[in-house]
C-alpha positions in Angstrom: -36.4 -9.5 33.7 -34.8 -7.4 31.0 -32.0 -9.0 28.9 -29.9 -7.3 26.2 -26.8 -8.1 24.2 -23.6 -6.1 23.8 -20.5 -7.1 21.8 -17.1 -6.1 20.7 -15.3 -6.7 17.4 -11.5 -6.8 17.4 -8.9 -7.2 14.7 -5.6 -9.2 15.0 -3.2 -11.3 13.0 -2.9 -9.0 10.0 -1.3 -10.8 7.1 0.0 -8.7 4.2 0.8 -11.6 2.0 -2.6 -13.2 2.2 -4.4 -9.8 2.7 -6.3 -11.2 5.8 -7.1 -10.3 9.4 -8.6 -12.3 12.2 -11.9 -10.9 13.3 -13.1 -11.8 16.8 -16.5 -11.1 18.3 -17.0 -11.2 22.1 -20.7 -11.4 23.0 -22.0 -10.3 26.4 -25.5 -10.8 27.8 -26.7 -8.2 30.3 -29.7 -8.4 32.6 -31.6 -6.6 35.4 -35.0 -6.5 37.1 -35.2 -10.1 38.0 -33.5 -13.5 38.1 -33.5 -16.4 35.7 -31.2 -19.2 34.9 -31.1 -21.8 32.1 -29.0 -24.7 31.0 -27.3 -24.2 27.7 -29.7 -21.9 25.9 -28.7 -21.5 22.2 -27.5 -18.6 20.1 -25.4 -17.7 17.1 -22.9 -15.1 15.9 -22.5 -14.1 12.3 -19.1 -12.7 11.3 -18.6 -11.5 7.7 -21.5 -13.7 6.5 -20.4 -16.8 8.3 -22.7 -18.2 11.1 -21.3 -19.7 14.3 -23.8 -21.4 16.6 -23.2 -21.7 20.4 -24.8 -22.7 23.7 -24.0 -21.0 27.0 -25.2 -21.5 30.6 -26.8 -18.2 31.4 -26.9 -16.5 34.9 -26.0 -19.7 36.7 -25.7 -17.7 40.0 -29.3 -16.6 39.6 -28.6 -12.9 40.3 -31.0 -10.1 39.6 -28.5 -7.8 37.8 -25.3 -8.6 36.0 -23.5 -9.4 32.7 -21.8 -12.5 31.3 -19.7 -13.3 28.3 -21.7 -16.0 26.6 -19.6 -16.6 23.4 -16.4 -15.7 21.7 -16.0 -16.5 18.0 -13.4 -15.7 15.4 -13.0 -15.8 11.6 -10.1 -15.0 9.2 -11.6 -12.4 6.9 -10.3 -11.3 3.5 -9.6 -7.6 3.0 -10.3 -5.7 -0.2 -7.6 -5.5 -2.9 -6.5 -2.1 -1.5 -6.1 -3.5 2.0 -9.3 -1.9 3.4 -12.0 -3.9 5.2 -15.3 -3.3 7.1 -16.5 -6.3 9.1 -20.3 -6.7 9.6 -21.4 -8.8 12.6 -24.6 -9.8 14.2 -25.8 -12.2 16.9 -28.9 -13.7 18.6 -29.5 -15.4 21.9 -32.4 -17.3 23.2 -31.4 -17.3 26.9 -34.2 -15.0 28.3 -36.9 -17.6 28.5 -39.3 -15.0 27.0 -37.9 -13.9 23.6 -34.8 -14.0 21.5 -32.5 -10.9 21.9 -30.4 -9.5 19.1 -27.2 -7.5 18.5 -25.5 -6.1 15.4 -22.5 -3.9 14.7 -19.8 -3.2 12.2 -16.2 -2.1 12.5 -13.8 -0.5 10.0 -10.6 -2.5 10.4 -7.1 -1.0 10.2 -6.1 -1.4 6.5 -3.3 -3.7 5.5 -0.4 -1.9 3.9 0.3 -3.8 0.7 1.3 -1.4 -2.1 4.9 -0.3 -1.7 5.6 3.4 -0.7 8.1 5.8 -2.2 10.1 7.8 0.3 11.6 11.2 0.1 13.2 12.0 -3.3 16.2 14.1 -4.0 17.0 16.0 -7.2 19.3 14.2 -9.7 21.2 14.7 -12.9 19.9 12.6 -15.8 23.4 11.6 -16.9 24.4 10.4 -13.4 21.3 8.3 -12.8 19.1 8.1 -9.7 18.1 6.0 -6.7 14.6 5.8 -5.2 13.8 4.8 -1.5 11.0 2.3 -1.5 9.3 0.7 1.5 8.1 -2.8 0.7 5.7 -4.6 3.1 6.4 -8.2 2.2 9.4 -10.1 0.8 6.9 -12.1 -1.3 6.1 -8.9 -3.3 8.0 -7.4 -6.2 8.1 -3.8 -7.4 8.3 -2.2 -10.8 9.6 1.3 -10.7 8.7 3.8 -13.5 10.3 7.2 -14.3 8.1 9.6 -16.2 8.9 13.1 -17.6 6.0 15.0 -19.0 3.7 12.3 -20.5 6.6 10.0 -21.5 7.8 7.0 -19.6 11.6 7.2 -19.7 12.5 4.0 -17.9 10.8 1.0 -16.3 12.7 -1.2 -13.9 11.4 -4.6 -12.9 12.1 -6.1 -9.5 13.4 -2.8 -8.2 14.7 -2.9 -4.6 15.0 0.0 -2.1 17.5 2.7 -3.1 19.2 0.8 -5.9 21.1 3.0 -8.3 19.9 3.2 -11.8 21.6 4.6 -14.9 19.9 5.7 -18.1 21.0 4.3 -21.4 21.9 6.7 -24.3 18.6 6.2 -25.9 16.8 6.9 -22.6 18.8 10.1 -22.2 17.9 11.2 -25.7 14.2 10.6 -25.0 14.5 12.6 -21.7 16.2 15.4 -23.6 13.4 15.6 -26.1 10.9 15.9 -23.2 12.9 18.8 -21.8 13.0 20.7 -25.1 15.1 23.9 -24.4 14.9 23.6 -20.6 17.8 22.3 -18.5 15.6 20.7 -15.9 12.1 19.2 -15.6 9.8 17.5 -13.1 10.5 13.8 -12.8 7.7 11.5 -11.6 8.3 8.1 -10.0 5.8 5.5 -9.0 5.9 1.8 -8.1 3.6 -1.1 -9.1 3.6 -3.9 -6.5 2.9 -7.5 -7.5 2.6 -10.9 -5.9 3.6 -13.2 -8.7 1.5 -12.0 -11.6 -1.2 -10.5 -9.4 -1.1 -6.7 -9.2 -1.4 -5.6 -5.6 -1.6 -1.9 -6.3 0.2 1.1 -7.7 1.5 4.0 -5.6 0.6 7.6 -6.4 3.3 9.6 -8.2 6.1 11.1 -6.2 7.9 14.1 -7.7 11.4 15.6 -7.8 13.5 17.6 -10.3 15.7 16.0 -13.0 18.6 18.2 -14.3 20.7 18.1 -17.4 24.3 17.9 -16.2 25.8 17.8 -19.7 27.8 15.4 -21.8 31.0 17.4 -22.3 33.4 19.0 -19.8 34.2 22.7 -19.7 37.1 24.2 -17.7 35.6 27.2 -15.9 38.1 29.2 -13.8 40.4 26.2 -13.4 37.6 23.8 -12.5 36.2 21.2 -14.8 32.3 21.2 -14.9 29.7 19.4 -16.9 28.6 21.2 -20.0 25.9 21.0 -22.6 26.5 21.0 -26.4 24.0 23.3 -28.2 23.2 23.2 -31.9 21.2 25.8 -33.9 19.0 23.8 -36.1 17.6 26.8 -37.9 14.4 26.6 -35.9 16.0 27.2 -32.6 18.8 26.0 -30.3 18.8 22.3 -29.4 20.9 20.2 -27.1 23.1 17.5 -28.6 25.1 14.7 -27.1 28.9 14.5 -27.9 29.5 11.0 -29.0 32.9 9.3 -29.7 33.3 6.3 -32.0 35.6 3.6 -30.8 36.3 0.0 -31.6 33.4 -0.9 -29.5 31.0 1.4 -31.2 29.6 4.8 -30.4 30.1 6.0 -26.8 29.1 9.1 -25.0 32.1 11.4 -25.0 33.4 13.8 -22.4 
């Protein structure tokens, strides 16, 4: 009589907060070329380094050819920090009456989405602020959004939520202008860092769009008021300036 094992590994119950899945192994004994039966022969299944022992009546109908599920075992497994996971499993069964038979396999599980993802970005004017679409995979997570122009981080927003509008402060605008030098637009890079409490879950790749200078003064062009830019010749070249107005509350950006 020839006996061999086959098995399947399945994934269920994905949990983004705990970064876990349920791994289940279904073990099948197959035979042909003879008949044999036994009461409660022993075996074991190993799932992700944990051993589960079992016994199973084998071929109780004493047939010469067939197959039979002899054990089903499950384990909640931890995924890697990035959500990926490969599960390694093996098994043995002593139901042949002659020798122990073995089985082993591994399966790459579907990753658990954990780090938030930035959606499609639109171009924006620095003076008018921006909003960024962000998909978050658990309400237990928080996101920190960063805006970078060139090699300079212009603004960082803690606990950012999907598509919230953000304005730049005067100082942040000045920093952005310096990054643009004499240009009136530049590539703006956004990314999010996702946390669970103080634990960093992951950081998204950069997503890019174009940031424009709308201007801080108004110019009447052909009867229509438009945003303008103040330029000053510093002696080493033309530089943009911000038109500021001093009021009782302090310096304000002027129109």
